[in-house]
Phi, psi and omega in degrees: 000135182265128177270127179248140180234154178124177185261003185297322179297316180289327178294321179285335170296320177294325176295323176297321177295322176298321177296317179295318178298319178296321179295320182286331182248031184303314184288330182273346184280136177276118181068057184293328180293324178294319178292320177297321178296318179298314181295318180295317178296324177296317180294317179296317178298322179296325178288332180284335178286130186280341186268004176251130182288120184290337178293327176294318181296310181297317182299313182287325176296313181292319181295318185275340176275339181268342178276128181260000000 
């Protein structure tokens, strides 16, 4: 088992919270597609960076978007 340290897991957990918040306030949000595009581009960019473990990103995104 690989031990990972750092704040990247919690930061991507916060991004998942932003996605959930955007989903719940979609109609009230000004320019929701633009915000969704920004979040999506950030996630894609994070996968392109080689020094961040993608399993941490996926785990925290999935865990935090499925917990209500």
